[in-house]
C-alpha positions as CSV (number, residue, x, y, z in Angstrom):
1,M,-5.9,38.2,-30.9
2,R,-4.9,39.0,-27.4
3,F,-2.1,37.8,-25.2
4,P,-2.9,38.0,-21.5
5,F,-0.4,39.4,-18.9
6,A,-0.9,40.3,-15.3
7,N,-0.1,44.0,-15.8
8,A,-0.1,44.6,-19.5
9,S,-2.4,44.0,-22.5
10,V,-1.0,42.8,-25.8
11,E,-3.3,42.9,-28.8
12,V,-2.8,42.1,-32.5
13,L,-4.1,45.0,-34.5
14,R,-4.8,45.3,-38.3
15,V,-3.6,48.5,-39.7
16,G,-6.6,48.8,-42.0
17,P,-9.3,46.8,-43.9
18,D,-7.0,46.8,-46.9
19,E,-4.2,44.3,-46.3
20,N,-1.9,46.3,-48.5
21,A,-2.6,49.6,-46.7
22,Y,0.0,50.7,-44.1
23,A,0.2,53.7,-41.9
24,V,3.1,56.1,-42.5
25,T,4.2,59.5,-41.2
26,C,5.4,62.7,-42.7
27,N,7.7,64.8,-40.6
28,A,6.7,62.9,-37.5
29,Q,3.5,64.9,-37.4
30,V,0.9,63.9,-40.0
31,S,0.0,60.2,-40.0
32,H,-2.0,58.8,-42.9
33,V,-2.5,55.5,-44.8
34,I,-1.2,54.5,-48.2
35,S,-1.6,51.4,-50.3
36,G,0.9,52.2,-53.0
37,E,4.6,51.2,-53.2
38,R,5.9,54.3,-51.5
39,T,5.2,57.9,-50.7
40,I,7.4,61.0,-50.5
41,C,7.1,63.3,-47.5
42,S,9.2,66.5,-47.7
43,G,12.2,64.8,-49.1
44,Y,12.0,61.6,-47.2
45,E,10.8,58.5,-49.1
46,L,9.0,56.0,-46.8
47,A,8.6,52.5,-48.2
48,M,5.2,50.9,-48.0
49,G,4.9,49.4,-44.6
50,S,6.5,52.0,-42.5
51,I,4.9,52.3,-39.1
52,M,3.4,55.7,-38.1
53,V,5.2,57.7,-35.5
54,R,3.2,60.7,-34.2
55,A,4.6,64.1,-33.0
56,A,4.4,63.2,-29.3
57,S,5.8,59.7,-30.0
58,A,9.2,58.2,-30.7
59,G,10.2,55.1,-32.6
60,A,12.3,53.6,-35.4
61,M,12.0,52.5,-39.0
62,G,14.2,51.0,-41.6
63,D,18.0,50.6,-41.1
64,I,17.9,52.0,-38.1
65,H,16.5,55.5,-38.3
66,L,15.5,56.5,-34.7
67,L,12.7,59.0,-34.6
68,L,13.0,61.2,-31.5
69,P,10.2,63.1,-29.8
70,G,9.0,66.3,-31.5
71,G,10.6,65.4,-34.9
72,G,14.3,64.8,-33.9
73,Q,16.1,62.0,-35.6
74,C,19.4,60.1,-35.6
75,D,20.8,56.9,-37.3
76,M,22.4,54.0,-35.4
77,R,24.1,50.9,-36.4
78,G,24.8,49.2,-33.1
79,V,26.5,45.8,-32.7
80,P,24.4,42.9,-34.0
81,G,23.3,40.6,-31.2
82,R,23.7,43.2,-28.5
83,S,20.7,44.8,-26.8
84,Y,20.3,48.6,-26.3
85,A,18.1,50.3,-23.7
86,L,15.4,52.5,-25.4
87,L,13.3,53.2,-22.3
88,D,14.0,52.6,-18.6
89,T,11.2,53.7,-16.2
90,P,9.8,52.1,-13.0
91,R,6.8,50.6,-14.9
92,M,8.2,49.9,-18.4
93,R,11.5,48.9,-19.9
94,I,12.2,48.5,-23.6
95,A,15.3,47.2,-25.3
96,M,16.0,46.4,-29.0
97,R,18.5,44.1,-30.7
98,P,19.8,44.7,-34.2
99,A,20.8,42.3,-36.9
100,E,22.9,42.9,-40.0
101,S,21.7,42.7,-43.6
102,V,22.8,44.0,-47.0
103,F,20.2,45.6,-49.2
104,R,20.0,47.6,-52.4
105,L,18.3,50.9,-53.0
106,R,17.7,52.1,-56.5
107,N,16.0,55.3,-57.6
108,A,15.0,56.1,-54.0
109,T,15.4,59.0,-51.5
110,A,16.9,58.4,-48.1
111,N,18.0,60.9,-45.5
112,G,17.3,63.7,-48.0
113,R,19.5,62.3,-50.7
114,Y,18.5,60.8,-54.1
115,L,20.1,57.3,-54.5
116,R,20.4,55.9,-58.0
117,D,21.9,52.5,-57.2
118,V,23.5,51.8,-53.8
119,R,24.2,48.5,-52.0
120,I,24.1,49.2,-48.3
121,N,25.4,47.1,-45.4
122,G,23.1,48.1,-42.5
123,T,21.4,46.9,-39.4
124,F,17.7,46.5,-38.7
125,V,15.8,46.0,-35.4
126,H,15.3,42.3,-35.3
127,Q,14.0,41.8,-31.8
128,M,12.5,43.8,-29.0
129,H,12.3,43.0,-25.3
130,I,9.6,44.7,-23.3
131,R,9.0,44.5,-19.5
132,V,5.8,46.0,-18.1
133,D,6.0,45.9,-14.3
134,E,7.1,42.3,-13.8
135,D,5.8,40.9,-17.1
136,D,8.2,40.2,-20.0
137,V,7.4,39.9,-23.7
138,V,9.8,39.3,-26.6
139,L,8.9,40.2,-30.1
140,T,11.0,38.8,-33.0
141,A,10.7,39.6,-36.7
142,E,10.8,36.5,-38.9
143,W,10.5,35.8,-42.6
144,T,8.2,33.0,-43.5
145,H,6.2,32.1,-46.5
146,D,7.6,35.1,-48.3
147,K,6.4,37.7,-45.8
148,A,7.5,39.3,-42.5
149,V,5.7,38.2,-39.4
150,L,6.1,38.7,-35.6
151,T,6.6,36.0,-33.1
152,V,5.5,37.0,-29.6
153,T,7.1,35.1,-26.7
154,D,5.8,35.5,-23.1
155,D,7.2,34.8,-19.6
156,S,6.4,31.1,-19.8
157,G,8.3,30.7,-23.1
158,R,5.1,30.2,-25.1
159,A,5.6,31.6,-28.6
160,T,2.7,32.8,-30.8
161,R,3.2,33.8,-34.4
162,T,1.0,36.8,-35.4
163,N,0.8,36.2,-39.1
164,D,1.8,39.6,-40.5
165,A,0.1,41.9,-38.0
166,T,0.9,44.7,-35.7
167,V,1.3,44.1,-32.0
168,S,0.5,46.7,-29.3
169,V,1.9,46.4,-25.8
170,T,0.2,48.7,-23.3
171,G,1.1,49.5,-19.7
172,A,0.0,52.1,-17.2
173,D,2.3,54.8,-18.6
174,W,3.3,53.8,-22.2
175,T,2.1,52.1,-25.3
176,V,4.5,50.3,-27.7
177,T,3.3,49.4,-31.2
178,V,5.5,47.0,-33.1
179,A,5.2,45.9,-36.7
180,A,7.1,43.4,-38.8
181,R,8.1,44.6,-42.2
182,P,10.3,43.2,-45.1
183,V,13.9,44.4,-45.6
184,Y,13.2,45.9,-49.0
185,G,15.8,45.3,-51.6
186,F,17.3,42.4,-49.5
187,V,20.5,40.9,-50.9
188,V,22.0,38.8,-48.1
189,G,22.3,38.8,-44.4
190,A,21.0,37.7,-41.0
191,T,17.5,38.9,-41.4
192,R,15.0,39.5,-44.2
193,A,12.4,40.9,-41.8
194,R,12.7,44.0,-39.7
195,I,10.8,45.7,-36.9
196,D,9.5,49.2,-37.1
197,F,8.0,50.5,-33.8
198,E,6.4,53.5,-32.1
199,V,6.7,54.3,-28.4
200,R,3.9,56.6,-27.1
201,P,3.5,58.1,-23.6
202,R,0.1,57.9,-21.9
203,V,1.0,60.2,-19.1
204,R,3.4,63.1,-18.5
205,V,6.9,61.8,-19.0
206,D,9.2,61.7,-16.0
207,R,12.3,63.7,-16.7
208,N,14.4,60.9,-15.0
209,A,13.3,58.4,-17.7
210,G,16.4,56.4,-18.9
211,G,17.3,54.8,-22.2
212,I,17.9,56.4,-25.6
213,L,14.3,57.5,-26.1
214,G,13.6,58.1,-22.4
215,E,16.4,60.6,-22.1
216,A,15.2,62.3,-25.3
217,Y,11.8,62.9,-23.8
218,G,13.4,64.2,-20.6
219,R,15.4,66.9,-22.4
220,G,12.2,68.7,-23.4
221,K,13.6,69.9,-26.7
222,I,14.1,68.5,-30.2
223,T,17.4,66.7,-30.6
224,R,19.0,65.7,-33.9
225,G,22.1,63.5,-34.2
226,C,24.3,61.9,-36.8
227,M,22.6,60.7,-40.0
228,D,24.3,58.5,-42.5
229,A,25.3,60.3,-45.8
230,Y,24.4,57.7,-48.5
231,P,26.2,58.1,-51.8
232,A,24.3,58.2,-55.1
233,Y,26.1,55.0,-56.4
234,G,28.3,52.2,-55.1
235,N,28.6,50.4,-51.8
236,F,28.0,51.9,-48.4
237,T,28.2,50.7,-44.8
238,S,26.2,52.5,-42.2
239,A,28.3,54.0,-39.5
240,C,26.4,56.6,-37.4
241,E,25.8,55.8,-33.7
242,C,23.4,58.7,-32.9
243,E,26.4,60.9,-32.1
244,G,25.1,64.3,-31.0
245,A,21.8,62.9,-29.7
246,L,23.1,60.7,-26.9
247,V,24.6,61.3,-23.4
248,G,27.8,59.4,-23.8
249,L,28.3,56.7,-26.4
250,L,25.9,54.2,-27.9
251,S,27.8,51.4,-26.2
252,D,26.8,53.0,-22.8
253,Y,23.2,52.0,-23.5
254,E,24.0,48.3,-23.9
255,V,21.8,46.3,-21.5
256,D,21.4,42.7,-20.3
257,V,17.7,42.1,-20.8
258,Q,17.7,39.2,-18.4
259,T,18.7,41.3,-15.4
260,W,18.1,44.8,-16.9
261,S,21.6,45.8,-15.8
262,W,23.3,48.4,-17.9
263,R,26.8,48.1,-19.3
264,R,27.7,51.3,-17.6
265,D,25.9,53.2,-14.8
266,P,23.9,56.0,-16.5
267,S,24.8,58.4,-13.7
268,T,28.5,58.2,-14.7
269,R,28.0,59.2,-18.4
270,S,29.1,62.6,-19.7
271,A,26.8,65.4,-20.7
272,L,25.0,65.6,-24.1
273,P,27.6,66.7,-26.6
274,S,27.2,70.2,-28.0
275,V,28.6,69.1,-31.4
276,A,26.1,69.8,-34.2
277,A,24.4,66.8,-35.8
278,Q,26.2,65.2,-38.8
């Protein structure tokens, strides 16, 4: 299925012939396909349905684990309902909007820790707003008929439900792959469906690229920031805001997706903190 835009192509892609097979990544380098419940990659347990993020790419999965270029990583919570600039370049802009949900992890590994039974209040990417040149597309994760699906809305307001597929938005310089996945272990909250995504450059990245991921590319080195320290038991609320991996604060990256105006002029932000990742 294709969605026509003047300067971008949006295509629905099946991950594989097996509808239960999903692409995952180990250490942001080796991508492969699994069809079981989960796989373990060097201490990180990736639930079935995680989107692959390759070494030259960036992206996010789960509650929200940002995967930075070259294998860097940080966790962010954000404020539900607000939009955050991921990429700001002359020909592509990307923002994401989180939503809050409570979920339960049992006998799982997360951020290098083994969790026996933890109830987590976290946030997930619920919506992404992408502008390619002058074309806008909004992708929203929804839960319908007991599965996660994507709804794609174009400039005219026309919405198309993709029926549990992966959507790729391609411009001249970047490709964004977006997948709707369930919130595993969902208990209660604003969303039972989440978005995992990959952002991949098609040309050499401009060091002046803005946004959380754009700036990470521009540094030319691996950056690691705050990662939530989940307990083995009990209740936990995610708190990291990618400290140590951002220039300034996460709130500095808030953006109005209608005008693409930033909450704070990026040129006024302080330098990248030298504090070690949490």
